[in-house]
Backbone bond lengths (Angstrom), bond angles and torsions (degrees), N, CA, C in turn:
res aa  C-N    CA-C-N  psi(-1)  N-CA   C-N-CA  omega(-1)  CA-C   N-CA-C  phi
1 X - - - 1.419 - - 1.550 111.13 -
2 X 1.404 118.40 -22.90 1.445 125.04 178.57 1.492 109.58 -59.41
3 X 1.303 116.47 -39.16 1.461 118.23 -178.81 1.464 116.32 -70.66
4 X 1.268 115.74 -24.88 1.496 125.06 174.41 1.556 106.71 -70.41
5 X 1.274 117.19 -47.16 1.475 121.03 175.63 1.567 113.70 -57.42
6 X 1.216 110.35 -45.03 1.503 118.81 -178.37 1.483 110.22 -65.83
7 X 1.419 118.56 -39.34 1.386 123.67 -175.49 1.593 109.18 -69.55
8 X 1.320 115.44 -36.74 1.413 118.66 178.67 1.580 108.47 -70.11
9 X 1.314 116.58 -48.43 1.525 117.39 173.59 1.529 116.21 -52.64
10 X 1.350 115.08 -40.17 1.458 118.32 179.82 1.547 111.79 -60.07
11 X 1.374 115.09 -38.60 1.462 121.68 -174.47 1.498 113.27 -87.93
12 X 1.357 114.92 -24.62 1.591 114.21 -170.24 1.517 107.59 -135.56
13 X 1.302 119.23 33.80 1.492 116.97 -178.22 1.532 109.34 -66.06
14 X 1.307 118.85 -38.48 1.389 121.17 -176.97 1.586 111.67 -65.14
15 X 1.272 118.77 -30.03 1.418 122.34 178.60 1.559 112.41 -71.16
16 X 1.340 113.00 -49.06 1.469 117.21 179.46 1.536 110.19 -66.32
17 X 1.368 119.48 -34.47 1.418 118.37 173.73 1.494 113.52 -64.33
18 X 1.342 115.12 -39.65 1.468 115.47 173.32 1.516 113.41 -60.72
19 X 1.265 116.42 -43.26 1.510 116.52 179.69 1.535 108.75 -58.14
20 X 1.254 112.95 -46.17 1.546 115.71 -176.94 1.503 110.92 -60.25
21 X 1.319 115.49 -50.82 1.516 120.90 179.12 1.522 113.19 -57.64
22 X 1.341 116.99 -45.27 1.393 125.57 -179.01 1.523 109.52 -59.04
23 X 1.369 114.80 -47.64 1.456 121.98 177.58 1.547 108.27 -54.91
24 X 1.294 115.23 -53.42 1.521 115.83 179.91 1.470 114.00 -58.81
25 X 1.316 116.75 -43.24 1.529 121.82 -178.65 1.603 106.96 -60.81
26 X 1.334 117.30 -51.23 1.490 122.22 179.42 1.556 112.68 -57.04
27 X 1.358 113.05 -40.87 1.448 116.12 -179.62 1.528 114.49 -63.39
28 X 1.389 115.37 -33.96 1.461 119.70 176.20 1.524 113.27 -81.52
29 X 1.316 117.24 -34.28 1.512 122.15 -175.25 1.631 110.23 -82.41
30 X 1.355 117.37 -46.08 1.370 121.98 -171.76 1.586 110.54 -100.92
31 X 1.275 116.83 -49.21 1.472 115.30 -176.33 1.550 109.05 174.42
32 X 1.295 115.90 156.13 1.428 123.09 -177.96 1.520 112.37 -66.84
33 X 1.366 116.33 -12.62 1.455 121.31 -179.90 1.494 112.55 -62.01
34 X 1.337 118.61 -28.19 1.419 117.40 176.34 1.500 118.14 -68.08
35 X 1.305 117.37 -13.08 1.467 121.40 176.40 1.490 110.73 -69.07
36 X 1.323 116.65 -19.53 1.521 118.64 174.71 1.484 112.65 -66.78
37 X 1.305 118.39 -17.71 1.420 122.56 174.76 1.545 114.89 -69.37
38 X 1.286 116.74 -29.15 1.469 119.29 -175.50 1.519 111.84 -59.52
39 X 1.297 120.45 -44.48 1.502 119.59 176.83 1.558 114.60 -66.98
40 X 1.357 114.02 -16.88 1.396 118.58 -178.32 1.608 113.57 -86.98
41 X 1.294 114.49 -19.82 1.447 117.85 179.42 1.487 122.63 -58.02
42 X 1.394 114.16 -37.16 1.498 117.50 174.94 1.533 115.99 -64.23
43 X 1.370 116.91 -24.69 1.483 117.72 -178.10 1.480 112.10 -62.59
44 X 1.467 121.86 -53.80 1.421 122.03 177.41 1.568 115.00 -67.67
45 X 1.357 113.04 -27.13 1.470 114.27 173.38 1.365 114.79 -65.39
46 X 1.290 122.00 -45.33 1.530 124.54 175.60 1.512 110.80 -65.77
47 X 1.375 118.48 -42.11 1.413 120.26 176.52 1.554 114.45 -55.33
48 X 1.412 115.78 -49.48 1.397 115.00 179.14 1.546 116.48 -69.57
49 X 1.314 112.58 -34.09 1.496 115.95 175.39 1.537 111.44 -58.25
50 X 1.286 116.96 -45.57 1.490 121.07 -176.46 1.564 108.67 -65.60
51 X 1.303 116.27 -43.52 1.502 121.54 -172.64 1.490 111.78 -80.04
52 X 1.355 122.51 -29.91 1.386 123.95 -172.60 1.508 117.38 -100.45
53 X 1.403 114.95 -14.91 1.412 118.97 -170.39 1.516 106.54 -123.69
54 X 1.333 117.82 143.80 1.529 120.31 174.91 1.566 105.85 -82.93
55 X 1.354 112.17 -174.13 1.451 117.98 -175.71 1.514 115.55 -76.37
56 X 1.315 115.72 -3.37 1.420 122.03 175.96 1.464 109.68 -100.46
57 X 1.281 123.91 4.09 1.470 128.07 -175.61 1.466 116.98 74.92
58 X 1.338 118.73 17.61 1.464 120.17 175.85 1.439 108.16 -101.34
59 X 1.368 116.13 151.57 1.403 120.60 178.46 1.479 112.41 -67.79
60 X 1.321 117.67 138.07 1.417 122.49 -178.53 1.573 109.15 -71.49
61 X 1.351 117.28 126.79 1.432 119.64 -176.37 1.505 120.45 -69.35
62 X 1.268 118.48 -23.24 1.536 122.60 -168.88 1.614 109.04 -109.46
63 X 1.272 118.84 46.73 1.504 120.36 -176.17 1.488 107.54 -77.05
64 X 1.312 121.20 -38.44 1.424 121.06 -172.36 1.600 114.35 -85.19
65 X 1.249 112.15 -12.81 1.485 118.08 -178.03 1.449 115.74 -80.60
């Protein structure tokens, strides 16, 4: 499973970093309530890693079929 997580990070590190930064910015600008999103971010990360990447960390070729 670790290779799946690394594969997703390799392809989408910029997106997860943006989510993290936007959450921090919203928490300071709008309210501290947005900090509750930080513990929630790993859940979709693991979900997409398991569903989109094989055990070798390569993207599954037949996702749209």
